[in-house]
N, C-alpha and C positions, 0 to 999 in steps of 0.2 A: 840217761834214767828219764831224762827230760819228754822223749818222744811216748816212751812207758808210762808214764804218770799221764798224759795227755790222753792216750787211748783208754787206761782206765777209768777216766773221766767221763770219757764219750759212753765207757759202760755202765756208768754207774747213772749217767742220766736216762736211761733207755727206759726205765719203768715211768719217770715223770713224762716221757715224750708220750708213752703209751696211755697215760692218765689224760693226758692234755688233748691227744686226737679223741680221747672215749667222750669227754666232756664237751669238747665241741661237737661232735657228732649228734650226742643226747640233748644239747639244746641248742641245736639247728634242726632236727627230729620235727616232719609237720604232727605227728600224733602224740606230742609232749606239748601240754598245755602251756608250761611256762615260758617254751620257745616262743612264744608271742608276748610276753611281757617284758619289760625293761631290763629286771634283773636275769630273765634268760638270755637276753640278749647280751647283757653284760659279761656272763659267765662264759657266752662262746667267744663272745670277741677277746676276751683275757687268755681263754684256751690257744684263741686262733696266734695270737701274738706271741704266747709263749713257745709256742710248739716252733714258731718262725726263729725265734730267738736262741732255740737249743739243737735244732734239727741239722744232725750232718748232711752237708751236700756235696752230691759229686761233678764231674763236670757237665754243664748243662750242655743241652745241643744250641745247635747253630741256629735251626729255626727258620731258615731262609730260601725257602723255595721255591720263588719266583719275585720278578721286579719287573717294572711298569719301564717300557721303552718307545717314546714317541706315541703315549696313548695305550698301547697294547700290553696286556700281560704275560710276560714269558717267564718261560719255566729256568729254573736254577737250580743245576746238580752239583752236589760236594763232590769232587774226585782227588784223590791223593796222587800227586805230582810227582812225586818224589818222597821216600820213606826211608828215614834216620832211624836211627837209635833214640835219639835225644829232640827229635821233631821232625815233622812231617811239612813238604810244601804243599799245601792245601790249596785247589783249585776251584772255584765258584763258576762252573760253567754255563755259560747262557745258550739258550736254544735261539741263536739270534744272527743273522748274518751281516748285521753291524758290525764294522770294523772300527774297533774301539781302544785309545792306547791300554798298552797292556802296564799293569801296575803291580808292584811287589809292596805289600802291607806288612812289614815287621812289627809283631806285636812284642809288647812287654814281655820279658821273663822276670818277674818281679812280684812272685806269690799267687798271679791270678792267671785262670785261662785265657786263652785267646779269643775265647767268645765274650771278653770284656768289650771288644771291639765290634761285637755283632751291629751297634749302629753304624759304626763308621764303614764296616763292608756295606751295609742295605743301602747308604747314601751313595757310596762309588758304584754302586752295578751298573745304574743307567747309563753311566757313561763310560766305563772302564772295563777293561776285560782282568779280573782280579784272581790275585793269590796272594796267600796268607802263610807265613810261618807259625805252625799250629804246634809250639813246645810240648812236650809229657813232661808230664807230673814223673819227679826223679824217684822218687818213692816206687815206681811202677818197674824202673830200668835196671834188670842185673846189673850185678858189677862186671860180670864179663864186655859188656859192653867198655868199659873202659872210664877215663876221667874227661870233664865236660867242664873246662875253664874257658876264659876268654881266645885264648888259640884257637880252641878247637870251635867256638862260636863263629866266629871268624871264617875259619875253613868253612862251616855250615852255609855261611852266607854267601862267599864263592860260589859255593856247589850250587847253589840256588841259583845265582845270577847266570851261570855256565848253562845250567838246565833252560833257563828260561831264552836267551840269546841276546843279541844285541839292541834290541829295541823295547827294552823293560824300562820302567821309572820306580824308584822307590821313594815309599813313603815310610819314613820311623816315627813311631810314637814312645815318647816320653823314654823311658830307660835304655832304650837300642839307640839313640841317636847318635852319642860319640862313637859307638861301635859300627854302624853302619858307614859314619863319616871315616872312621879308619878302614874300612875294608873297600870302600871307593878309592881313597887316599893310595892305598896298594896295589889293587888295580890298576890306577891312572900310573903308578912310578913302575909297574910293567908290560905299561901300554898294552894292556887287555884288551881284546876287542869286544868284550860282555861289560865293559863300565855301563852303569845304566846313564841314559840320555838325561834325567834330572834326576835331585834329590832332594825330599821334601823332610825337614825336621823339625817336629811338634814336641813342643814343649819338654825336652830332654835335656840332661846335665852335661852339655858340652864343655861348659867350665864353670865350675861351682864356686869359684872364686871371684864370678862377676857379681853375684849378688847371693845374700845369704838368707837359707829359709831352716825352718826347724830339722828337716831332714838332712841339709848340710851339716846344720850344728852337731846332731846326733853321732852322724859318721865321722865327723872329726873330735870328736870327744873325749874318744879313750883311742889306745892303741889296738892294734888288728889282734894281737895275742887276746885282748879283751874277749873280742867277738869271737873270736873260734872258740875259748872256752865256755862264753855263756850263750852262745846262738848256733850253735853247731850240736847237731843230736843226730845218733845212727839209727836209720831207718829199723823198724822192729823187725822180726824174723817170718810173720805170717803174710810181708807183701814180697814181691817179686824182686824189689829194689834191696832185700833185707840186708843189713850191715854197712850199707852205702851211708857216707856222710852227707848229711845237706843241712841248709837252712829251712825248716818246718814250714810251710806256710801258713798254720797257726798262730806261727809268732809274729810272720810279717803281718797278716791281718790284724793282731793285737795293738802291732806298731801302730798302723793307719788310725783303727778306732780311736786309739789314746790320744791322738792329736786332736781329733774333734768329738772328744767324747758325748757332749752334751749334745751335740747336734744329733746324733746317733738316737741317742736315750728319746728326745725330742720328736722323731721320727716315729718311734715306735709307739708313743703316745699319741701321735698325729694318726697313726694307724687304728687305734684301738677306738675312739672318736672317731673316725669315717665307718668302721663297722658297727659300732653303736646305732650311728645314723642310718645305714642303710646304705651309704656310699660305696658303692660297691667297686666302680670304678676307678677311685683315689685308692683305696684298699689294695685293690689289683696290680697297681702299678707300684705302690711302696713294695709289694710282694715279690714282684718281677726284678727290681732292683734288686733289693737284698738277696734274693737268691742266687742272682749274678754274684752280687759283691763279696757275699760269705762263701763261695764257691773258691776254694785255696787249691795250691798245687806246693809241690816242695822243691826246691833250688838245690844243685849241687855244692858241696862248700865251698868247691874250689871256685867256681862261679862266682859265687857270693863274696867270698874273701879278697878275690882279684878285683871284684868290680869295687869294692869299699876302698881297696889301695889304691888301684889305678885312675879311677875316678873321683873318688870323694875327698881321699888322704893324699896321694901325691900329685893329683893334677898332672899324670904324665902327658896326655895330647895336648893341652896347650902348653904344657911346658917343653914340648919337643922331643921328650925322653921315653915315647912309649914306643915297643917293639912286639914285631909277631913272628914269633919263629927265629928271631935275632934280627929280622928286618927293620930299619926304621920306618914309623909310619910320619908320614910329611904329608900334611894336607896341600901344602902348597904345590903339588904335584898335581893337583887337580886341575884340567883345563878345558875338560870335554865336557863333564857332567855339571848342569845348571842346578843353582842352589838355589832352595827356598826353605824361610824360618819362618815357625807358625810359634807366635806367643799368646798365652792369657792376661789380660792387664790384673787379674786376680790370682793368677796362680801361687799356691803356695807350698807347690812340691818342689816343680821346678821353675821358679820366679822369671821375668822378663829381666832379659841379657845374658843368662846362663845358654839360649839357645843360637841366640844373635850371635854370640862369640864365633860361631863356625865362619862368618863371613871374613872376620879378621885371620882365621886360619888359613881359608882358600884364598890366598893372597893374589894367586895367579888368575883367578875368575875375572872376565870383565864384566863390566857393570851391568851391559845389556842382558847376563846370565844369571843374573842375583836379584832375589826378591826375598821382602819381609812382610811380614803382616802381623800386627799386634792388634789382637781383638780385645776391644772394650767390654767391661762388665762380666768377663767370663774368667772362672777358675780353672782349676785343672782336667776336670772331667770334662768340662763344657768346650774345652778345644777339638774334642774327638766325637761327640757325642751331643746329642738335643738339638735345638732348634738354631742356635747361631751357628754350630757346626753344617747343620743342612743348607742353610740359606746363606752365608755368609763364607765360612772356610773352605767348604767344600768345592763350591764354584770358583774361587779363587785359585784353588790348587789346581782343577780342573783345566783353568785358562791357562796357566803357569806350563801345565803340560804338554798341552797342543801347542802353545807357544815354540815349545823346544825339542816338536818331535817333525823330522820332516817329511812325516808320510800324512801327516795334517795340516 
């Protein structure tokens, strides 16, 4: 019933959305005298902010048609390199003869679309051949595709690695960090020739006991059964994934916003002020961010609940009790794949020490195959987006990748 109530609420807001758009159009029309007054501009700004706050958003476009390499603008084409029911391996193919290190960027499956990493991909493109895990909204996946939990997720990653070959580097952003580490450990134990050359883990919950955040407190505050009873819903009948049990994206979004509610309120107030003052650039930047931030996707219930239990409650990976299809996951088996960890000093989702814990787990790696970067004055999203990502973090990762790739 939870999902149905949400959909009913969306439908009920339709007249308000239509009214907001009509109001904005009227008070921005050059033939309406009030549009030139402070009152008219205030009405238009208020309608714009209201429409942005209540509008339903689908999956955003990547919008990366080109990149710049050696001062030249190079065309970039999005291609599906491998299609699977719950996610595609997406290739940003560059029209260049440059041979750069091949990178698999593993996007979070935590409520947002992979396009949240648009800025991450954009900064990587000039120096790398980039592939991305483009996860599918679970409400669009028919029940005939079966379940998708941690075992299936790791199987997907292995398939992607095998498709990309023995010269790939992997970067995991946030949530997938422990699962990428587990996948590489399993491949190392099997002496798989397609083990990645390097593994960069960025702001991820490898060991949530290493430092506490509001996220870890919430995840461990109640038994798993409570989350199953209160946070899982069935997809309504009019979606392709009808009757599939999911953790709805709108609930994940609500949890994120509630952590910093006043910050989001103040951001919308600032947008209103920018619009009144005629500062279109600042308002557009705000709009672009929230168009991405408020576009959410559903996650299968099994993936959500197993992640809660394995990563946040039972700490299977750091405790040495994690299994994949009955096989023990032992990061100490990793000897070939170099490890880099990246953390943000102000990260309030995966706080410093949670990701660095991977170094203790990968005990067989020599020092020359390790690196750690703690970026000062950066929160969670600043690790993979924004100026410090472009100017400090991305160059450091690229240097680490090239230093551990025999082809460069």
